[in-house]
DRENDO-1510 file (C-alpha; in Angstrom, 1 decimal, always signed):
<recs>
REC; n; res; u; v; w
REC; 1; ASN; -19.7; -11.7; -4.3 .
REC; 2; THR; -19.9; -11.6; -0.5 .
REC; 3; TYR; -17.1; -9.9; +1.3 .
REC; 4; HIS; -16.1; -9.9; +5.0 .
REC; 5; ARG; -15.9; -6.3; +6.0 .
REC; 6; VAL; -13.4; -4.4; +8.1 .
REC; 7; ILE; -14.7; -0.8; +8.2 .
REC; 8; ASN; -13.9; +2.4; +10.2 .
REC; 9; SER; -11.2; +0.7; +12.3 .
REC; 10; VAL; -7.9; +1.8; +13.7 .
REC; 11; ALA; -4.9; -0.5; +14.3 .
REC; 12; HIS; -1.8; +1.0; +15.9 .
REC; 13; HIS; +1.2; +0.1; +18.0 .
REC; 14; ASN; +1.1; -3.6; +17.4 .
REC; 15; TYR; +4.6; -4.9; +18.4 .
REC; 16; GLY; +6.0; -8.4; +18.2 .
REC; 17; THR; +9.6; -9.2; +17.3 .
REC; 18; GLY; +9.4; -6.9; +14.3 .
REC; 19; GLY; +7.9; -9.0; +11.6 .
REC; 20; ASN; +4.3; -10.1; +11.4 .
REC; 21; SER; +3.0; -7.4; +13.7 .
REC; 22; ASP; +0.8; -5.8; +11.1 .
REC; 23; GLY; -2.0; -3.4; +11.6 .
REC; 24; PHE; -4.4; -5.4; +9.3 .
REC; 25; LYS; -3.5; -8.8; +7.8 .
REC; 26; THR; -5.5; -11.3; +5.7 .
REC; 27; TYR; -2.7; -14.0; +5.8 .
REC; 28; SER; -4.4; -16.3; +3.3 .
REC; 29; ASP; -8.0; -15.1; +3.5 .
REC; 30; ASN; -9.9; -14.1; +0.4 .
REC; 31; GLN; -12.6; -11.5; -0.3 .
REC; 32; ILE; -12.0; -9.1; +2.6 .
REC; 33; LEU; -13.2; -5.5; +2.2 .
REC; 34; PHE; -11.0; -3.0; +4.1 .
REC; 35; ARG; -12.7; +0.4; +3.9 .
REC; 36; ASN; -11.9; +3.7; +5.7 .
REC; 37; ASN; -9.4; +2.2; +8.2 .
REC; 38; VAL; -6.2; +3.7; +9.6 .
REC; 39; ALA; -3.0; +1.7; +10.4 .
REC; 40; PHE; -0.1; +3.5; +12.1 .
REC; 41; ALA; +3.0; +2.8; +14.2 .
REC; 42; ASN; +2.8; -1.0; +13.8 .
REC; 43; SER; +6.2; -2.7; +13.9 .
REC; 44; ASP; +5.7; -4.5; +10.5 .
REC; 45; ASP; +3.2; -3.4; +7.8 .
REC; 46; GLY; +0.1; -1.3; +7.9 .
REC; 47; PHE; -2.0; -3.5; +5.6 .
REC; 48; ASP; -0.7; -7.0; +4.5 .
REC; 49; THR; -2.8; -9.2; +2.2 .
REC; 50; TRP; +0.1; -11.7; +1.8 .
REC; 51; LEU; -1.4; -14.9; +0.2 .
REC; 52; GLY; -5.0; -13.5; +0.3 .
REC; 53; ARG; -6.7; -12.9; -3.0 .
REC; 54; ASN; -9.6; -10.9; -4.3 .
REC; 55; ASN; -9.5; -8.4; -1.5 .
REC; 56; ILE; -10.6; -4.8; -1.8 .
REC; 57; LEU; -8.8; -2.0; +0.0 .
REC; 58; GLU; -10.3; +1.5; -0.4 .
REC; 59; PHE; -10.2; +4.8; +1.4 .
REC; 60; ASN; -7.6; +3.6; +3.9 .
REC; 61; LEU; -4.6; +5.4; +5.5 .
REC; 62; SER; -1.3; +3.8; +6.4 .
REC; 63; TYR; +1.6; +5.8; +8.0 .
REC; 64; GLY; +4.6; +5.4; +10.2 .
REC; 65; ASN; +4.8; +1.6; +10.1 .
REC; 66; GLY; +7.9; -0.6; +10.3 .
REC; 67; TRP; +9.5; +0.5; +13.6 .
REC; 68; GLY; +9.1; -1.3; +16.9 .
REC; 69; PRO; +10.7; -1.5; +20.3 .
REC; 70; ASN; +11.4; -5.2; +19.8 .
REC; 71; GLY; +12.9; -4.8; +16.3 .
REC; 72; ASN; +11.9; -3.4; +12.9 .
REC; 73; GLY; +9.6; -5.2; +10.5 .
REC; 74; ASN; +9.3; -4.8; +6.7 .
REC; 75; GLY; +7.6; -1.4; +7.1 .
REC; 76; GLY; +5.2; -1.4; +4.1 .
REC; 77; GLY; +2.2; +0.8; +4.1 .
REC; 78; PHE; +0.3; -1.7; +1.8 .
REC; 79; LYS; +1.8; -5.1; +1.1 .
REC; 80; LEU; -0.3; -6.7; -1.6 .
REC; 81; GLY; +0.9; -10.2; -2.1 .
REC; 82; GLY; +3.4; -12.9; -1.3 .
REC; 83; THR; +4.4; -16.4; -2.2 .
REC; 84; ASP; +4.7; -19.6; -0.2 .
REC; 85; GLY; +5.6; -22.7; -2.3 .
REC; 86; SER; +2.9; -22.9; -5.1 .
REC; 87; LEU; +0.6; -20.3; -3.3 .
REC; 88; GLN; +0.7; -16.8; -4.6 .
REC; 89; GLY; -1.3; -13.8; -3.4 .
REC; 90; GLY; -2.7; -11.0; -5.5 .
REC; 91; TYR; -5.8; -10.2; -7.5 .
REC; 92; ASN; -6.6; -7.3; -5.1 .
REC; 93; THR; -8.3; -4.1; -5.9 .
REC; 94; VAL; -6.5; -1.2; -4.2 .
REC; 95; ARG; -8.1; +2.3; -4.7 .
REC; 96; PHE; -8.3; +5.7; -3.0 .
REC; 97; ASN; -5.7; +4.9; -0.3 .
REC; 98; ALA; -2.9; +7.0; +1.1 .
REC; 99; SER; +0.5; +5.8; +2.4 .
REC; 100; TYR; +2.9; +8.1; +4.1 .
REC; 101; GLY; +6.2; +7.9; +6.0 .
REC; 102; ASN; +6.5; +4.1; +6.3 .
REC; 103; ARG; +9.9; +2.5; +6.8 .
REC; 104; SER; +10.3; +0.8; +3.3 .
REC; 105; GLU; +7.4; +1.2; +0.8 .
REC; 106; GLY; +4.1; +2.9; +0.4 .
REC; 107; PHE; +2.5; +0.2; -1.9 .
REC; 108; ASN; +4.3; -3.1; -2.6 .
REC; 109; THR; +2.9; -5.9; -4.7 .
REC; 110; ASN; +5.5; -8.2; -3.0 .
REC; 111; ASN; +5.4; -11.0; -5.7 .
REC; 112; GLY; +1.6; -10.8; -5.9 .
REC; 113; THR; +0.0; -10.7; -9.3 .
REC; 114; ARG; -2.9; -9.2; -11.2 .
REC; 115; SER; -3.7; -6.5; -8.6 .
REC; 116; TYR; -5.3; -3.3; -9.6 .
REC; 117; LEU; -4.0; -0.1; -8.0 .
REC; 118; TYR; -6.1; +3.0; -8.9 .
REC; 119; ASN; -6.1; +6.6; -7.5 .
REC; 120; ASN; -3.7; +6.0; -4.6 .
REC; 121; THR; -1.3; +8.5; -3.1 .
REC; 122; ALA; +2.1; +7.7; -1.6 .
REC; 123; CYS; +4.5; +10.2; -0.1 .
REC; 124; ASN; +7.7; +10.2; +2.0 .
REC; 125; ASN; +8.3; +6.4; +1.8 .
REC; 126; PRO; +11.8; +5.3; +0.7 .
REC; 127; LEU; +9.9; +3.7; -2.3 .
REC; 128; ASN; +6.4; +5.0; -2.9 .
REC; 129; PHE; +5.3; +2.3; -5.4 .
REC; 130; ARG; +7.0; -1.1; -5.9 .
REC; 131; SER; +5.8; -3.8; -8.1 .
REC; 132; TYR; +7.8; -6.9; -8.8 .
REC; 133; GLY; +7.7; -10.7; -9.2 .
REC; 134; THR; +10.1; -13.6; -9.2 .
REC; 135; THR; +8.9; -15.6; -12.3 .
REC; 136; GLY; +8.5; -12.8; -14.8 .
REC; 137; GLN; +4.9; -13.8; -15.3 .
REC; 138; GLU; +3.4; -11.5; -12.7 .
REC; 139; PHE; +1.8; -8.3; -13.8 .
REC; 140; ASN; -0.2; -5.6; -12.0 .
REC; 141; THR; -2.1; -2.6; -13.2 .
REC; 142; LEU; -1.4; +0.9; -11.9 .
REC; 143; LYS; -3.5; +3.8; -13.1 .
REC; 144; ASN; -3.9; +7.4; -11.9 .
REC; 145; ASN; -1.7; +7.0; -8.8 .
REC; 146; LEU; +0.2; +9.8; -7.3 .
REC; 147; SER; +3.8; +9.5; -6.0 .
REC; 148; CYS; +5.1; +12.7; -4.4 .
REC; 149; SER; +8.6; +11.8; -5.7 .
REC; 150; ASN; +10.0; +9.6; -8.5 .
REC; 151; ASP; +11.0; +6.8; -6.0 .
REC; 152; ASN; +9.2; +3.9; -7.7 .
REC; 153; VAL; +10.2; +0.5; -9.0 .
REC; 154; PHE; +8.2; -1.6; -11.5 .
REC; 155; ALA; +8.2; -4.9; -13.3 .
REC; 156; ASN; +8.5; -4.7; -17.1 .
REC; 157; THR; +5.2; -6.7; -17.3 .
REC; 158; ASP; +3.2; -4.1; -15.4 .
REC; 159; ILE; +0.5; -2.0; -17.0 .
REC; 160; ARG; +1.0; +1.6; -16.1 .
REC; 161; GLN; -1.2; +4.5; -17.3 .
REC; 162; ALA; -1.8; +8.2; -16.3 .
REC; 163; ASN; +0.2; +7.9; -13.0 .
REC; 164; SER; +2.2; +10.9; -11.8 .
REC; 165; TRP; +5.5; +9.3; -13.0 .
REC; 166; ASP; +4.0; +8.6; -16.5 .
REC; 167; LEU; +3.0; +12.2; -16.8 .
REC; 168; ARG; +6.4; +13.3; -15.5 .
REC; 169; LEU; +5.0; +15.0; -12.5 .
REC; 170; ASN; +8.0; +14.4; -10.2 .
REC; 171; THR; +7.0; +16.5; -7.2 .
REC; 172; ALA; +3.7; +17.2; -5.6 .
REC; 173; THR; +2.6; +19.9; -3.2 .
REC; 174; PHE; +0.0; +19.1; -0.6 .
REC; 175; LEU; -2.0; +21.4; +1.6 .
REC; 176; SER; -0.7; +19.4; +4.6 .
REC; 177; LYS; +1.6; +16.5; +5.4 .
REC; 178; ASP; +0.3; +16.1; +8.9 .
REC; 179; PRO; -1.8; +12.9; +9.3 .
REC; 180; ALA; -4.0; +14.7; +11.9 .
REC; 181; SER; -5.0; +17.5; +9.5 .
REC; 182; SER; -8.2; +17.4; +7.5 .
REC; 183; ASN; -6.1; +18.5; +4.6 .
REC; 184; PHE; -3.6; +15.6; +4.9 .
REC; 185; LEU; -2.2; +14.8; +1.4 .
REC; 186; ARG; -4.9; +16.9; -0.3 .
REC; 187; LEU; -3.7; +18.7; -3.4 .
REC; 188; PRO; -4.3; +22.5; -3.7 .
REC; 189; THR; -6.9; +23.6; -6.2 .
REC; 190; ASN; -4.2; +24.9; -8.6 .
REC; 191; SER; -2.5; +21.5; -8.8 .
REC; 192; PRO; -1.9; +20.1; -12.3 .
</recs>
């Protein structure tokens, strides 16, 4: 498959009237690869795939999104779906990303379906991981993700395996919680 690529980019301080001032947004585009990007201080979400499908988000960092001088947006670190009439986003692969200190969620499937979230870290968001749908037919797969607290919400249809909450690891200690540090959200060597 051929992917359009957004690599090694920074999106910050995008302000509108709160909503829709994302750092990176696919809207309804498909097959976009986001790799090694940083989104911070945007008035809506850091990354928003909304109705887009089959996107890959890997090795990205999203922090401090959701507040703006013209109003606050949704404030998700990674918003991975949406619905508009019969259109539904999802089918995204989301791996090796970190989401920290956003206004609402770290990772949110937002009615999207069949997304795969692997090896992601979320910390200091009101909800670190949130997966839900409106029809009961949606499901997403979450494996080997780390939430630094137990603030997560899931749909009953989701597949969850070997995540920190599955292993009952309710707190995590990091070498640094400073996004400017090279040890940001890195676990110490003696971590379980």
